[in-house]
C-alpha positions in Angstrom: 0.1 0.0 -0.1 1.1 3.3 -1.0 2.6 5.3 2.3 1.0 8.4 2.1 -2.3 7.0 1.2 -2.0 4.8 4.6 -1.1 7.8 6.6 -4.1 9.7 5.4 -6.4 6.6 6.2 -4.5 6.2 9.3 -5.1 9.6 10.8 -8.7 9.9 9.6 -9.7 6.5 11.3 -7.4 8.0 14.4 -9.6 11.2 14.5 -12.9 9.2 13.9 -11.9 6.9 16.8 -11.2 9.6 19.2 -14.4 11.2 18.2 -16.5 8.3 18.7 -14.4 6.9 21.8 -15.0 10.5 23.6 -18.8 10.4 22.9 -18.9 7.6 25.2 -17.8 9.8 28.1 -19.3 13.3 27.0 -22.6 12.2 25.1 -22.1 15.1 22.8 -23.8 13.2 19.8 -27.5 12.8 20.0 -28.9 9.4 20.3 -31.7 8.0 18.1 -35.2 8.8 18.8 -36.4 5.2 18.6 -34.6 2.4 20.1 -36.0 -1.1 20.2 -36.2 -2.7 23.5 -33.4 -5.5 23.2 -30.8 -2.7 22.0 -31.8 -0.7 24.8 -31.6 -3.6 27.2 -28.0 -4.5 25.9 -26.8 -0.9 26.3 -28.0 -0.8 29.8 -26.3 -4.2 30.6 -23.0 -2.4 29.1 -23.7 1.0 30.8 -24.2 -0.7 34.3 -20.8 -2.8 34.1 -19.0 0.2 32.9 -18.0 -2.0 29.7 -19.2 1.2 27.4 -16.6 3.5 29.3 -13.9 0.5 28.2 -14.7 0.5 24.9 -14.7 4.3 24.9 -11.3 4.2 26.4 -9.8 1.6 24.0 -11.0 3.7 20.8 -9.5 7.0 22.5 -6.3 5.1 22.9 -6.1 3.5 19.3 -7.2 6.5 17.7 -4.1 8.5 19.3 -1.9 5.6 18.5 -2.8 5.9 15.0 -2.7 9.7 14.9 0.6 9.8 16.6 1.8 6.6 14.7 2.7 4.7 17.9 1.9 1.2 18.8 -0.5 1.2 16.0 0.1 -2.6 15.1 -0.9 -3.2 18.6 -3.8 -1.2 18.8 -5.1 -2.5 15.5 -5.1 -6.0 17.1 -6.6 -4.7 20.2 -9.3 -2.8 18.3 -10.4 -5.8 16.1 -12.3 -7.1 19.1 -14.3 -4.0 19.4 -14.7 -4.0 15.4 -16.0 -7.3 15.2 -18.4 -6.6 18.3 -19.7 -3.5 16.8 -20.6 -5.6 13.7 -21.9 -8.6 15.2 -24.0 -6.1 17.6 -25.8 -4.4 14.6 -25.9 -8.0 12.7 -28.4 -9.4 15.4 -29.9 -6.2 16.9 -29.9 -3.2 14.9 -29.3 -4.0 11.6 -30.4 -0.6 9.8 -27.4 1.1 11.4 -24.7 -1.2 10.5 -22.9 1.1 8.2 -20.8 2.5 10.9 -19.4 -0.4 12.1 -18.9 -1.8 8.9 -16.7 1.1 8.3 -15.0 0.7 11.6 -14.1 -3.1 10.8 -13.1 -2.3 7.1 -10.9 0.5 8.5 -9.6 -1.7 11.2 -8.6 -4.4 8.5 -6.5 -2.0 6.4 -4.8 -0.8 9.7 -3.9 -4.3 10.1 -2.6 -4.7 6.4 -0.9 -1.6 6.8 1.2 -2.7 9.7 1.5 -6.2 8.7 5.5 -5.9 8.6 5.3 -5.9 12.3 3.4 -8.7 12.7 5.6 -11.1 10.4 8.0 -12.1 13.3 4.8 -12.7 15.8 3.3 -15.1 13.4 6.7 -17.3 12.4 
């Protein structure tokens, strides 16, 4: 992959992660008006166990890692669990809003591909 293209994607992805991760703490983006009961139950369970804050923290740290290009390869692997879970959440509970989760997953895969040189020694 072209180094300049990867750098631009990495920084854009990092900024998006910082914004969406920060939203889990500051709630500056409006929530949808109509939330199905099963989604509300799931989100209440995540909130009561502080899992939402943990996910937000991982997103902010990963975003900063991508922006400053420090430990990006490691955070791309850690963030993969968040990406896959976001897609699975939308597949089973809220398929109408899956676009954001799918974009998160695709960009995370791009990051993994961009950092593939860092994984070679680990996969030998």
